[in-house]
C-alpha positions in Angstrom: 0.0 0.0 0.0 2.8 2.3 0.9 4.4 1.7 -2.6 1.2 2.5 -4.3 0.8 5.7 -2.4 4.4 6.8 -3.1 4.1 5.9 -6.8 0.8 7.7 -7.2 2.1 10.7 -5.2 5.2 10.9 -7.5 3.0 10.5 -10.6 0.7 13.4 -9.7 3.3 15.7 -8.3 5.5 15.5 -11.4 5.2 18.4 -13.8 1.7 18.7 -15.2 1.1 19.0 -18.8 0.0 22.3 -20.2 -0.8 23.7 -23.6 2.1 24.6 -25.9 3.1 28.1 -26.3 5.2 29.8 -29.0 7.3 32.8 -28.2 10.5 34.6 -29.3 13.4 34.7 -26.8 15.7 37.6 -26.3 18.0 36.5 -29.1 15.1 36.4 -31.6 14.9 32.6 -31.7 11.4 31.1 -31.9 10.8 28.8 -28.9 8.0 26.3 -28.0 7.2 25.3 -24.4 4.5 23.6 -22.5 5.2 25.8 -19.4 3.7 29.3 -19.5 6.2 30.4 -16.9 9.0 30.0 -19.5 7.4 32.7 -21.7 8.6 36.2 -21.0 5.9 38.2 -19.1 5.7 40.9 -21.8 4.8 38.2 -24.4 2.3 36.2 -22.4 -0.7 38.3 -23.4 -0.1 37.8 -27.1 0.9 34.2 -27.3 -0.4 32.7 -30.5 -2.6 29.7 -30.7 -2.1 26.8 -33.1 -4.2 25.9 -36.1 -5.2 22.3 -36.9 -2.5 20.3 -38.7 -2.3 21.0 -42.4 -0.9 18.9 -45.2 1.6 20.6 -47.5 -1.1 20.6 -50.2 -3.6 22.6 -48.1 -1.1 24.9 -46.3 -1.4 28.5 -47.2 1.4 29.2 -49.6 0.8 33.0 -49.6 2.7 33.3 -46.4 6.0 33.1 -48.2 9.2 31.2 -47.5 9.7 33.0 -44.1 6.8 30.9 -42.7 8.2 27.5 -43.8 10.0 26.8 -40.5 7.0 28.0 -38.5 4.6 25.8 -40.5 6.8 22.8 -40.1 7.1 23.5 -36.4 3.4 23.8 -36.0 2.9 20.5 -37.7 5.3 19.0 -35.2 3.5 20.7 -32.4 0.3 19.0 -33.4 2.1 15.6 -33.1 3.4 16.5 -29.7 0.0 17.8 -28.7 -1.5 14.4 -29.7 1.1 12.6 -27.6 0.2 14.9 -24.7 -3.5 14.1 -25.1 -2.8 10.4 -25.1 -0.7 10.8 -21.9 -3.5 12.8 -20.3 -6.0 10.1 -21.1 -3.8 7.4 -19.6 -3.2 9.6 -16.5 -7.0 9.8 -16.1 -7.4 6.1 -16.4 -4.6 5.4 -13.9 -6.2 7.9 -11.5 -9.6 6.3 -11.9 -8.2 2.8 -11.3 -6.3 4.0 -8.2 -9.4 5.6 -6.8 -11.4 2.4 -7.4 -8.7 0.4 -5.5 -8.8 2.9 -2.7 -12.6 2.7 -2.4 -12.5 -1.1 -2.5 -9.9 -1.1 0.3 -12.2 1.1 2.5 -15.0 -1.5 2.2 -15.5 -3.4 5.5 -15.5 -7.1 5.7 -13.0 -7.7 2.9 -12.2 -11.4 2.5 -8.7 -12.7 2.2 -9.3 -13.5 -1.5 -10.6 -10.0 -2.1 -7.5 -8.6 -0.3 -5.2 -10.8 -2.5 -7.1 -9.6 -5.6 -6.7 -5.9 -4.5 -3.0 -6.5 -3.9 -2.6 -8.0 -7.4 -4.5 -5.0 -8.9 -2.2 -2.7 -6.9 0.9 -4.4 -8.2 -0.4 -4.3 -11.8 -1.3 -0.6 -11.4 2.2 0.1 -10.0 3.7 -1.5 -13.1 1.5 0.6 -15.4 2.4 3.7 -13.5 6.1 2.9 -14.0 5.5 2.5 -17.7 3.5 5.7 -17.8 6.4 7.6 -16.1 8.7 6.3 -18.8 6.3 7.6 -21.5 6.2 10.9 -19.7 10.0 11.1 -19.8 10.1 10.2 -23.5 7.5 12.9 -24.1 9.7 15.5 -22.3 12.7 14.4 -24.3 10.7 14.8 -27.5 9.7 18.3 -26.5 13.4 19.1 -25.7 14.5 17.7 -29.0 11.8 19.6 -30.8 13.0 22.9 -29.2 16.6 22.0 -30.2 15.5 21.6 -33.8 13.6 24.9 -33.7 16.8 26.5 -32.4 18.8 25.0 -35.3 16.2 26.2 -37.9 16.3 29.7 -36.4 20.1 29.7 -36.5 20.1 28.6 -40.1 17.5 31.2 -40.9 19.6 34.0 -39.3 22.7 32.8 -41.0 21.0 33.1 -44.4 19.9 36.7 -43.7 
């Protein structure tokens, strides 16, 4: 029981997911983050939203070549956002399962077989939480890699100017 509590506590005290924000840092590089606190205060009021993902055939070509990196980035943001939504759903499922186990443990007159079954469910939940935490870490790594790629695109763009 103690392991379940600690695992669930760590799961829900880890950084929460947020929407993605696009901003320009002090050096002029375009950045993406899922943490609003990373965005400079003066830019928080005018943070752009993201359009639905567009295929190259349907993308607005009137924006010119300057928007190519931004369009590619927004497409990647949509993929990252989809991963985030999957993780949010899984987190909700894990929370519901944890709550169901807690409620079942509160029930009086639990038989030994029911206790064994709850212990097995708890162990299975702990394994799923561990896998979920790995997925969260992979997600964070993808976001960091995405930001690195955006920095590289911005560097190349500035170099060409």
